C-alpha positions, 0 to 999 in steps of 0.5 A, a space after each residue: 624677568 623670566 618667570 618659571 614654575 616650580 615643576 619646570 625649575 626642578 627639571 632644569 639641567 645644571 641649575 642652582 637655586 638662590 634663596 634671598 629670604 632671611 637666614 632663619 627662613 632658609 635654615 628651616 627649609 630650602 629648595 634643593 640645597 639652595 644658596 642663601 643670599 639674604 636680601 635682609 638679615 633676620 632682624 632687618 626683615 622683622 623691622 621692615 615687616 613691622 614698618 609695613 604694617 604700621 606705616 605702610 608700603 612706601 615707608 617699608 620700601 624706604 627702610 628696605 633700601 637702607 638695608 640693601 644698598 650696601 649689599 648690591 656690589 656683593 650681590 653682583 659679584 656672587 651672581 657673576 660667579 654663579 653664572 660662570 658655573 651654572 647654566 640656570 639660576 633660579 631666584 626665589 623668596 617666600 611668595 615670589 614677591 618683592 624680594 625675589 623680584 627686586 633681585 631679579 631686576 637688579 641682576 638682569 639689568 647687569 647682564 646676567 640671565 636669571 629666572 624668578 620662581 613663580 610663587 616662591 618657596 610657598 609654591 615649592 612647599 605646596 608642590 612637595 606636600 602634594 607630591 608626597 601625598 600622591 607618590 605612593 600611587 606609583 613608587 614602592 618601598 622594599 623594606 629592610 627588617 632585622 634586629 638592632 645592629 644587623 647592618 640595615 643602615 650599612 646596606 643602604 649606604 652600599 646600595 647608594 654607592 651603587 646608585 640603587 634607589 633608596 631612602 635612608 630616613 635615619 640619615 635624613 633625620 640625623 637620628 637612628 631613632 633610639 635613645 642613643 640615636 643622636 650619637 654619631 650625627 654631628 649635624 643639627 636635626 632638620 625641621 619637619 619641613 626640611 625632613 620632608 623636602 629631603 624625602 621628596 628629593 629622593 623620590 623625585 630624582 629616583 630612577 626607578 619605581 622601587 626604593 629600599 628603605 629601613 623599617 622604622 617607627 613613625 617618629 625618627 628622632 625629632 621628626 615624623 614620617 608623613 602618614 601616608 608614607 608610613 602606611 605605605 612602608 608598613 603595608 609594602 608588598 616587599 619585605 626582606 629580613 636581614 640577619 647577622 650573628 651576635 658578635 658582628 652586631 656587637 662590633 658594628 654597634 660598638 664601632 658606630 656608637 662608642 669607638 674613638 668617641 670618648 663619650 662615656 658621659 653621653 652614654 651614661 645620660 642615655 642609660 639613666 633614662 632606662 631606669 623605669 623600663 629596666 629597673 635600678 639593678 639592671 641600670 646600675 649594672 650597665 653603668 658599672 660596665 660603662 665605667 669599667 670601659 667594658 663597652 662590648 659586654 655592655 652592648 651585648 647585654 643591651 641587645 640580649 636583655 632589651 633590644 632583641 626582645 623589644 624588636 622581635 615582635 616587629 620582626 615577626 609581624 611580616 611575611 618576607 620575600 627573602 631572608 639574607 644572612 649579612 655575614 656574607 656581605 657581597 652575596 647579600 648585596 648582590 641578592 638585594 640588587 638582583 631583587 631590585 632589578 627583577 622588580 624594575 624589569 618586570 
């Protein structure tokens, strides 16, 4: 079999990573959206591990054969299809040991060329951590600021469509960071490891040294921005303030969190969490507006009476390289791209 280091594997053209770990291991994190062909099911892997510890390696291997033998034809069929679609196939397990080694030997004996990842997922994870620890020496953030609802996330999506380097932390975290942050995301939030892997990918495959990012707190939903990246974000040299009129902000938040979602019950649970911060009278008023389906009035009150006051302090902390009015979307986007191009070219 051909061993390959992670830094070489990540640079291969038309590559697919195949993760032969269990489904649980794969779901916690995987390499570049790898395909999961588990050699063992979760409970099978646990049992083989227990036998290895209590009865030794030979007995564990025998039990492993019992679980693997019936899967071999299916494995061959799957790898044959991959070989017709991809130029390079990289197989890995947890530490580059028996699981990936046995699969590589089998597949290569059947005439399909594959790579075995040296050190497996463990080496990949160490590579990610080391990369993220040092990436701020070269890569720089252009931080978008603004009150809730001005369109920062919308801007990041438009920049992404135009292939301008950016990191949408909220989208990666599957949470917009507030009490209502989970609404609008159908996918399960990632593990901390998966969150960091997705950030790594955005950096590793960025075409320039400047990436747009939205101003965030250290915690985004269920995950945390790594310490050095958060400090890099806060202390960036490049900060841009986005403004928009109140009516547009209300419409944007209504569309994102309420329209067509039929989610009054979800919203009520979220609003109830504000009783200590806002008091019973204010929360009762918000619940009344919700029950009367006066959603836009509710959003407007939340902005004026809570969120704007809360976030204005953060907005006022920075000196801005530019201030844009997002009422004119095309003009604002053009200015952001020009700002990015000037930094890149210089």
